[in-house]
Each structure stands twice: as structure tokens, then as C-alpha cells.
LOKE-520139 format. One record per residue (C-alpha): residue number from 1; x negated, y, z. Coordinates in steps of 0.25 Angstrom, whole numbers. Each point is the difference from the previous one (the first is absolute). Layout:
BEGIN
seq=NUM; px=X; py=Y; pz=Z
...
***
This chain:
BEGIN
seq=1; px=-91; py=345; pz=351
seq=2; px=14; py=7; pz=2
seq=3; px=12; py=-9; pz=-4
seq=4; px=14; py=5; pz=1
seq=5; px=12; py=-8; pz=4
seq=6; px=11; py=5; pz=-11
seq=7; px=14; py=2; pz=4
seq=8; px=9; py=-11; pz=-7
seq=9; px=7; py=7; pz=-12
seq=10; px=7; py=-12; pz=-5
seq=11; px=15; py=2; pz=-3
seq=12; px=8; py=-7; pz=10
seq=13; px=-10; py=5; pz=10
seq=14; px=-9; py=-10; pz=4
seq=15; px=-5; py=1; pz=17
seq=16; px=-11; py=-7; pz=-2
seq=17; px=-16; py=5; pz=2
seq=18; px=-12; py=-6; pz=-5
seq=19; px=-7; py=2; pz=14
seq=20; px=7; py=1; pz=14
seq=21; px=-5; py=11; pz=10
seq=22; px=-6; py=-10; pz=10
seq=23; px=-9; py=-6; pz=-10
seq=24; px=-5; py=13; pz=-6
seq=25; px=-4; py=4; pz=15
seq=26; px=-9; py=-13; pz=-1
seq=27; px=-5; py=4; pz=-13
seq=28; px=-5; py=13; pz=6
seq=29; px=-7; py=-8; pz=11
seq=30; px=-6; py=-11; pz=-10
seq=31; px=-4; py=11; pz=-11
seq=32; px=0; py=13; pz=5
seq=33; px=-5; py=6; pz=-12
seq=34; px=12; py=-4; pz=-8
seq=35; px=11; py=10; pz=1
seq=36; px=15; py=-3; pz=-2
seq=37; px=11; py=9; pz=0
seq=38; px=14; py=-2; pz=-2
seq=39; px=11; py=6; pz=-9
seq=40; px=12; py=4; pz=8
seq=41; px=12; py=-8; pz=-2
seq=42; px=15; py=1; pz=7
seq=43; px=5; py=-14; pz=-6
seq=44; px=-13; py=-8; pz=5
seq=45; px=2; py=-11; pz=10
seq=46; px=-11; py=5; pz=8
seq=47; px=3; py=15; pz=2
seq=48; px=-9; py=12; pz=-1
seq=49; px=-1; py=1; pz=15
seq=50; px=-4; py=-14; pz=2
seq=51; px=-13; py=3; pz=-9
seq=52; px=-3; py=13; pz=8
seq=53; px=0; py=-8; pz=12
seq=54; px=-11; py=-9; pz=-4
seq=55; px=-8; py=11; pz=-5
seq=56; px=3; py=0; pz=-14
seq=57; px=1; py=13; pz=-8
seq=58; px=12; py=3; pz=-9
seq=59; px=-3; py=8; pz=-12
seq=60; px=10; py=3; pz=-12
seq=61; px=-10; py=4; pz=-12
seq=62; px=-10; py=-12; pz=-3
seq=63; px=-8; py=4; pz=-11
seq=64; px=-12; py=2; pz=9
seq=65; px=0; py=-16; pz=2
seq=66; px=-8; py=-10; pz=-5
seq=67; px=9; py=-13; pz=0
seq=68; px=16; py=1; pz=-1
seq=69; px=6; py=-11; pz=7
seq=70; px=15; py=-5; pz=-1
seq=71; px=10; py=-11; pz=-1
seq=72; px=10; py=1; pz=-11
seq=73; px=-3; py=7; pz=-15
seq=74; px=-3; py=15; pz=1
seq=75; px=10; py=9; pz=-6
seq=76; px=-7; py=5; pz=-12
seq=77; px=2; py=14; pz=3
seq=78; px=-7; py=0; pz=13
seq=79; px=-11; py=-7; pz=-8
seq=80; px=-13; py=9; pz=4
seq=81; px=-11; py=0; pz=-13
seq=82; px=-14; py=-7; pz=1
seq=83; px=4; py=-7; pz=14
seq=84; px=-1; py=-13; pz=5
seq=85; px=13; py=-8; pz=3
seq=86; px=2; py=-13; pz=6
seq=87; px=15; py=-6; pz=1
seq=88; px=9; py=-9; pz=-5
seq=89; px=1; py=3; pz=-15
seq=90; px=8; py=-11; pz=-7
seq=91; px=-7; py=4; pz=-15
seq=92; px=-9; py=-13; pz=-2
seq=93; px=11; py=-9; pz=-4
seq=94; px=4; py=11; pz=-12
seq=95; px=13; py=4; pz=9
seq=96; px=8; py=9; pz=-9
seq=97; px=5; py=8; pz=11
seq=98; px=-13; py=5; pz=3
seq=99; px=-7; py=3; pz=-12
seq=100; px=2; py=13; pz=2
seq=101; px=-7; py=1; pz=14
seq=102; px=-12; py=-7; pz=-7
seq=103; px=-2; py=10; pz=-12
seq=104; px=1; py=11; pz=11
seq=105; px=-10; py=-5; pz=7
seq=106; px=-8; py=-3; pz=-13
seq=107; px=4; py=14; pz=-3
seq=108; px=-5; py=6; pz=14
seq=109; px=-13; py=-6; pz=0
seq=110; px=3; py=-9; pz=12
seq=111; px=-6; py=-12; pz=5
seq=112; px=10; py=-9; pz=6
seq=113; px=-4; py=-11; pz=9
seq=114; px=13; py=-11; pz=1
seq=115; px=2; py=-6; pz=13
seq=116; px=5; py=-13; pz=-7
seq=117; px=-13; py=-3; pz=-7
seq=118; px=-9; py=2; pz=12
seq=119; px=-4; py=-16; pz=1
seq=120; px=-12; py=-8; pz=5
seq=121; px=-9; py=-6; pz=-7
seq=122; px=9; py=-13; pz=1
seq=123; px=12; py=9; pz=-6
seq=124; px=7; py=0; pz=13
seq=125; px=8; py=14; pz=3
seq=126; px=-5; py=7; pz=12
seq=127; px=12; py=10; pz=0
seq=128; px=14; py=-2; pz=-2
seq=129; px=15; py=1; pz=5
seq=130; px=2; py=-15; pz=-3
seq=131; px=4; py=-5; pz=12
seq=132; px=9; py=10; pz=4
seq=133; px=8; py=0; pz=-14
seq=134; px=2; py=-16; pz=3
seq=135; px=4; py=2; pz=15
seq=136; px=9; py=11; pz=-3
seq=137; px=6; py=-5; pz=-13
seq=138; px=3; py=-14; pz=6
seq=139; px=8; py=6; pz=11
seq=140; px=6; py=9; pz=-9
seq=141; px=5; py=-10; pz=-9
seq=142; px=5; py=-8; pz=12
seq=143; px=9; py=11; pz=3
seq=144; px=6; py=0; pz=-13
seq=145; px=4; py=-13; pz=1
seq=146; px=6; py=1; pz=13
seq=147; px=7; py=11; pz=-5
seq=148; px=5; py=-8; pz=-13
seq=149; px=5; py=-11; pz=9
seq=150; px=4; py=6; pz=12
seq=151; px=-8; py=-9; pz=8
seq=152; px=-9; py=7; pz=7
seq=153; px=-2; py=16; pz=3
seq=154; px=-15; py=5; pz=2
seq=155; px=-3; py=15; pz=1
seq=156; px=-6; py=7; pz=-12
seq=157; px=-15; py=3; pz=1
seq=158; px=1; py=15; pz=-1
seq=159; px=7; py=-1; pz=14
seq=160; px=-14; py=-7; pz=6
seq=161; px=-11; py=8; pz=4
seq=162; px=-10; py=-11; pz=-2
seq=163; px=-3; py=-15; pz=-3
seq=164; px=2; py=-4; pz=14
seq=165; px=15; py=4; pz=0
seq=166; px=1; py=-7; pz=-16
seq=167; px=-6; py=-13; pz=8
seq=168; px=9; py=1; pz=14
seq=169; px=13; py=2; pz=-10
seq=170; px=-5; py=-13; pz=-8
seq=171; px=-2; py=-8; pz=13
seq=172; px=14; py=2; pz=5
seq=173; px=6; py=-1; pz=-12
seq=174; px=7; py=-15; pz=-3
seq=175; px=0; py=-3; pz=-15
seq=176; px=10; py=-10; pz=-6
seq=177; px=-7; py=-14; pz=-7
seq=178; px=-3; py=9; pz=-13
seq=179; px=-13; py=-6; pz=-9
seq=180; px=-10; py=11; pz=-5
seq=181; px=-10; py=0; pz=-12
seq=182; px=-11; py=7; pz=1
seq=183; px=-10; py=2; pz=-11
seq=184; px=-14; py=6; pz=2
seq=185; px=-13; py=-5; pz=9
seq=186; px=-7; py=14; pz=3
seq=187; px=1; py=11; pz=9
seq=188; px=14; py=4; pz=-3
seq=189; px=5; py=-15; pz=1
seq=190; px=-8; py=-1; pz=13
seq=191; px=9; py=14; pz=6
seq=192; px=13; py=-8; pz=-5
seq=193; px=-3; py=-11; pz=7
seq=194; px=-3; py=7; pz=12
seq=195; px=14; py=6; pz=0
seq=196; px=8; py=-15; pz=-2
seq=197; px=-9; py=-7; pz=11
seq=198; px=3; py=12; pz=8
seq=199; px=15; py=-3; pz=-4
seq=200; px=-3; py=-15; pz=5
seq=201; px=0; py=-5; pz=-14
seq=202; px=-5; py=-12; pz=-3
seq=203; px=-11; py=-4; pz=-11
seq=204; px=3; py=-13; pz=-7
seq=205; px=-6; py=-5; pz=-13
seq=206; px=4; py=2; pz=-14
seq=207; px=4; py=-15; pz=-2
seq=208; px=8; py=1; pz=13
seq=209; px=8; py=15; pz=-5
seq=210; px=4; py=-8; pz=-13
seq=211; px=5; py=-13; pz=5
seq=212; px=5; py=2; pz=15
seq=213; px=10; py=10; pz=7
seq=214; px=-3; py=5; pz=14
seq=215; px=10; py=6; pz=11
seq=216; px=-10; py=10; pz=3
seq=217; px=-6; py=12; pz=-7
seq=218; px=-12; py=-6; pz=-10
seq=219; px=-10; py=7; pz=-9
seq=220; px=-11; py=-7; pz=-9
seq=221; px=-12; py=9; pz=-5
seq=222; px=-3; py=-3; pz=-16
seq=223; px=-14; py=3; pz=-7
seq=224; px=-1; py=0; pz=-15
seq=225; px=-3; py=-16; pz=1
seq=226; px=15; py=-1; pz=6
seq=227; px=7; py=10; pz=-12
seq=228; px=-7; py=-3; pz=-13
seq=229; px=-7; py=-11; pz=-7
seq=230; px=-9; py=-2; pz=-12
seq=231; px=8; py=-1; pz=-14
seq=232; px=-9; py=-13; pz=-3
seq=233; px=2; py=-5; pz=13
seq=234; px=-15; py=3; pz=4
seq=235; px=-2; py=-1; pz=16
seq=236; px=1; py=13; pz=5
seq=237; px=-13; py=10; pz=1
seq=238; px=2; py=12; pz=8
seq=239; px=-11; py=7; pz=-7
seq=240; px=4; py=-5; pz=-13
seq=241; px=15; py=6; pz=1
seq=242; px=-6; py=13; pz=6
seq=243; px=-7; py=2; pz=-13
seq=244; px=9; py=-7; pz=-10
seq=245; px=15; py=1; pz=7
seq=246; px=6; py=1; pz=-14
seq=247; px=-2; py=-14; pz=-1
seq=248; px=9; py=-5; pz=11
seq=249; px=15; py=0; pz=1
seq=250; px=8; py=1; pz=13
seq=251; px=7; py=-10; pz=10
seq=252; px=5; py=8; pz=9
seq=253; px=15; py=-3; pz=-5
seq=254; px=0; py=-13; pz=11
seq=255; px=-2; py=10; pz=10
seq=256; px=13; py=9; pz=-4
seq=257; px=8; py=-12; pz=2
seq=258; px=-3; py=-1; pz=14
seq=259; px=-3; py=13; pz=5
seq=260; px=9; py=12; pz=6
seq=261; px=-11; py=10; pz=2
seq=262; px=-11; py=2; pz=-9
seq=263; px=-11; py=8; pz=5
seq=264; px=-11; py=5; pz=-11
seq=265; px=-13; py=2; pz=3
seq=266; px=-8; py=-4; pz=-10
seq=267; px=-8; py=7; pz=-8
seq=268; px=3; py=0; pz=-16
seq=269; px=-7; py=0; pz=-13
seq=270; px=9; py=6; pz=-11
seq=271; px=-6; py=-12; pz=-9
seq=272; px=6; py=-9; pz=12
seq=273; px=13; py=-7; pz=-2
seq=274; px=11; py=5; pz=5
seq=275; px=5; py=-6; pz=13
seq=276; px=14; py=0; pz=-3
seq=277; px=10; py=4; pz=-14
seq=278; px=12; py=5; pz=-1
seq=279; px=6; py=-13; pz=-4
seq=280; px=-6; py=-8; pz=11
seq=281; px=8; py=11; pz=9
seq=282; px=12; py=0; pz=-7
seq=283; px=0; py=-15; pz=3
seq=284; px=12; py=-6; pz=10
seq=285; px=-13; py=-9; pz=6
seq=286; px=-7; py=14; pz=4
seq=287; px=1; py=1; pz=15
seq=288; px=-9; py=13; pz=4
seq=289; px=9; py=11; pz=4
seq=290; px=-11; py=10; pz=6
seq=291; px=-12; py=4; pz=-7
seq=292; px=-11; py=9; pz=10
seq=293; px=-8; py=2; pz=-14
seq=294; px=-13; py=8; pz=8
seq=295; px=-9; py=-3; pz=-11
seq=296; px=11; py=8; pz=-8
seq=297; px=-5; py=-1; pz=-14
seq=298; px=11; py=8; pz=-8
seq=299; px=5; py=-7; pz=-13
seq=300; px=-10; py=-12; pz=5
seq=301; px=2; py=-15; pz=4
seq=302; px=12; py=2; pz=9
seq=303; px=13; py=6; pz=-10
seq=304; px=8; py=5; pz=12
seq=305; px=-12; py=11; pz=4
seq=306; px=5; py=10; pz=-11
seq=307; px=-6; py=13; pz=8
seq=308; px=-6; py=2; pz=14
seq=309; px=7; py=5; pz=11
seq=310; px=-1; py=10; pz=11
seq=311; px=-2; py=-2; pz=15
seq=312; px=13; py=9; pz=2
seq=313; px=7; py=-11; pz=-10
seq=314; px=-7; py=-11; pz=0
seq=315; px=10; py=-10; pz=-6
seq=316; px=9; py=-2; pz=-13
seq=317; px=7; py=-12; pz=-6
seq=318; px=-4; py=-5; pz=-14
seq=319; px=12; py=-8; pz=-8
seq=320; px=-6; py=-11; pz=-6
seq=321; px=10; py=-1; pz=-12
seq=322; px=0; py=14; pz=-3
seq=323; px=-16; py=3; pz=3
seq=324; px=6; py=13; pz=6
seq=325; px=-4; py=7; pz=14
seq=326; px=14; py=0; pz=9
seq=327; px=2; py=7; pz=14
seq=328; px=-5; py=-9; pz=11
seq=329; px=6; py=-11; pz=7
seq=330; px=15; py=1; pz=-7
seq=331; px=0; py=-11; pz=-9
seq=332; px=-5; py=-14; pz=7
seq=333; px=-4; py=-6; pz=-14
seq=334; px=-9; py=10; pz=-2
seq=335; px=-17; py=0; pz=3
seq=336; px=-3; py=10; pz=12
seq=337; px=-13; py=6; pz=-2
seq=338; px=-10; py=7; pz=8
seq=339; px=-11; py=7; pz=-8
seq=340; px=-7; py=11; pz=6
seq=341; px=-13; py=3; pz=-4
seq=342; px=-6; py=9; pz=11
seq=343; px=3; py=-10; pz=11
seq=344; px=-12; py=3; pz=9
seq=345; px=5; py=15; pz=2
seq=346; px=12; py=-5; pz=7
seq=347; px=-10; py=-3; pz=13
seq=348; px=-9; py=11; pz=-3
seq=349; px=-7; py=0; pz=13
seq=350; px=-4; py=-15; pz=0
seq=351; px=-4; py=1; pz=-14
seq=352; px=-9; py=11; pz=1
seq=353; px=-8; py=-5; pz=12
seq=354; px=-2; py=-13; pz=-7
seq=355; px=-3; py=8; pz=-12
seq=356; px=-9; py=10; pz=7
seq=357; px=-8; py=-11; pz=7
seq=358; px=-5; py=-7; pz=-12
seq=359; px=-3; py=13; pz=-7
seq=360; px=-9; py=5; pz=13
seq=361; px=-7; py=-13; pz=0
seq=362; px=-2; py=-5; pz=-14
seq=363; px=0; py=11; pz=-10
seq=364; px=-5; py=12; pz=8
seq=365; px=-14; py=-5; pz=2
seq=366; px=2; py=-4; pz=-15
seq=367; px=2; py=15; pz=-3
seq=368; px=-14; py=4; pz=8
seq=369; px=-9; py=-8; pz=-8
seq=370; px=-8; py=7; pz=-11
seq=371; px=6; py=-12; pz=-11
seq=372; px=13; py=-8; pz=4
seq=373; px=4; py=-13; pz=-10
seq=374; px=13; py=0; pz=8
seq=375; px=3; py=14; pz=-2
seq=376; px=-3; py=-1; pz=-14
seq=377; px=7; py=-12; pz=-3
seq=378; px=13; py=9; pz=4
seq=379; px=-5; py=13; pz=-7
seq=380; px=10; py=0; pz=-12
seq=381; px=-4; py=14; pz=-5
seq=382; px=-13; py=8; pz=3
seq=383; px=-1; py=14; pz=-2
seq=384; px=11; py=0; pz=-10
seq=385; px=-4; py=-12; pz=-9
seq=386; px=5; py=-16; pz=3
seq=387; px=-10; py=-7; pz=6
seq=388; px=-7; py=-12; pz=-3
seq=389; px=10; py=-11; pz=1
seq=390; px=11; py=8; pz=-4
seq=391; px=-2; py=3; pz=-14
seq=392; px=10; py=-9; pz=-3
seq=393; px=9; py=12; pz=2
seq=394; px=-4; py=8; pz=-9
seq=395; px=13; py=-2; pz=-8
seq=396; px=8; py=4; pz=11
seq=397; px=-7; py=10; pz=5
seq=398; px=-3; py=7; pz=-10
seq=399; px=13; py=-4; pz=-11
***
């Protein structure tokens, strides 16, 4: 097998890479029959010189490769017909903006393996950037609140080289006695918790959060059992909620009256109830002034997330009375929003190394098998046709 590591074509440029130099060197030692080449890139966080130093060949034309691996979506014009690709495609939920990409993949006879659906038999994902999205998103959300309230200052993430720099900035910063509500219990939330702990923010129970004021910064972490209840008052059952989220309504409003900052790290099903409604945001008892929407569901459960922001321009204000976007930090009555949808790319070396390690140890061995249930589960298209399990996208793919 010959694997080609793609140059990222997403605009704006994504600096991450699926396999880092030292891991490719390790692969060559472990699997000498496996050949890996890297497409040159002027933007990648690991330079061409770093790959060469580890004895990795650079190759512009990857048409002789058996598998092409990238991180983000591949530009349609760059797709090579009849090849096998592996990248985050963002098509399996029928995302409208990527419909042309899936249609091009089918038309060109391509087999597509999506990183997002590489899972163990238990359903656990094996490669993901979620931790980094949470870690960076929480930092940026706190930075937005510092700018808004003029109560503390931390530098932008783009001025930091690696995660140790971010943690060091957090540890030397004293936060005012803010109250932070964090939704989610997965990898993304875990990354956000790492940041909050670096800032010495104390964790408290949901009950304490609602009823008690503190003279130091605190946060509470909510799973769905804390922010939804069954419409018929049935006892909360997580598996039932996953299968029937439309049978629940939100109780999150009670936290909006106590929190200063909302860090959203949850997974949201479109059938689920909204976390916040616009009338709730307009109410005088609504206290939240800064929202770091790491989940970034546009037009979803948080009315203020009206668009994704960018690493270079990460903040905007939402006027709850007009439901319109305004310039950030000019009106104290507005809600300041951080909704960057590509957060791991802001610490590309750290996040790439973590991703590459998982790819090396948990995915490449599966690729060596004659048949792998893990690989097949993540294969959305085979030779230009929707794979078994993804036929539900037929109207989206062929319409």
C-alpha cells in the first residue's frame, strides 16, 4: 500500500496534518512494506523540511497512491477520480454546504472514509480533535469576556506557539468571580475543563450554581439530565433521550439567570429542544453576557449563534432585542459571541500530533487487514456508490 498525505485545500488555510513526521518515521520502521509520501505545503504547521529530516519523501502528484489522507474537506477540483480518500467530509448529516462535494465524489467514482465515523464496536470514536476544540474554545470565550468587561487580559491564541503557552497564560491570570455554565460531558467538554482548571476555576454542583453566589470564579458542568426533562415527567433515561429527544423540553433557563459565561460543548440533535429561546434572551433576568459556542450549530439551539466566526475575527455581538449581529464589545447590553468552527487549527502542532498518534496506533493496523469492520463503518462511498448504512442520503446525494 502507498499512502499520500494531502496538502490541505480548505479556505482559509488549515495548517494541520493527519500524520506528523516522527510518526511516519515510526510507521516506516514498524511496517516497512507501507510507503508514505507527503504532498508539499507552504502553510502546514510541520514544514516540508521537517518531513525531509525524518526521511519522508515529498511528492506533488499523488495519483499513484492507494489511499489519500487529509484532515478537512478536499477541494472538488483537487479530487482524483477512482481513488480512496480519508478525511472529515461533513456530509453524513446532509450538510447543505457540502452536497456538491458528495455529488462530485460519487461522480468521480471515489471511495470515501470519513474520520468522524471511525469507531470501535462500542461506538467510541478513535480519531478526533474534540479535546482541542474545547480547550481552545474555552480560552477564547474567557478572552472575549475579559475584553467585554475590561476585567482581565489574556493574549490571543494565534500569538501562542503550543498548548504549554496557553496553560502558562491561564495559570498566571487571575479571573474575577465569574460564574460559568458548561454543557456537555464528552471530549470537547473535557478539553474545556482542562482550560478552566488551568485558570483555577472551581467546579461546583448545578444546585449550588443556581442558589449560591461566590467570591471566586466557579463553573458547573451539565449533562442532558441537568438541562432537559421528559414532557410527561418520566424519569430521565439517557438512551431514551438519544432516541427520542423530541419528547423532552429544556430546563436550561434556570441557569441563564445565574451564569455570566456559557461555554457550549454539547452534541445537539436537531430534534432536541433549544437550550435558549429568543424571548428568554430578551428577558431582564437573563444574565449571560458571553457565549463561547464551541458546538457552533448555526440556527440551532442558541439564538445568538447566527454564523460561524473565524480565527482572525473570532468575536461578534448579538443584540437580543433586534436579533441582529453588531460589532463586538461596543454595547454592554449585547451578548458577545465566540463561534469559531475550526478551533483545533489554532494550535495545529499539538492537535496534529494527538490526531496522528491515534491514526498511527488505532487506524493504520485496521487498514492492513483484508477486511475491517471499523473501516467499513466509516466508508461512506465505495467506488462512487453509497455504502451500506449510508443509503439514507440518497435523496441528498442524487437529488
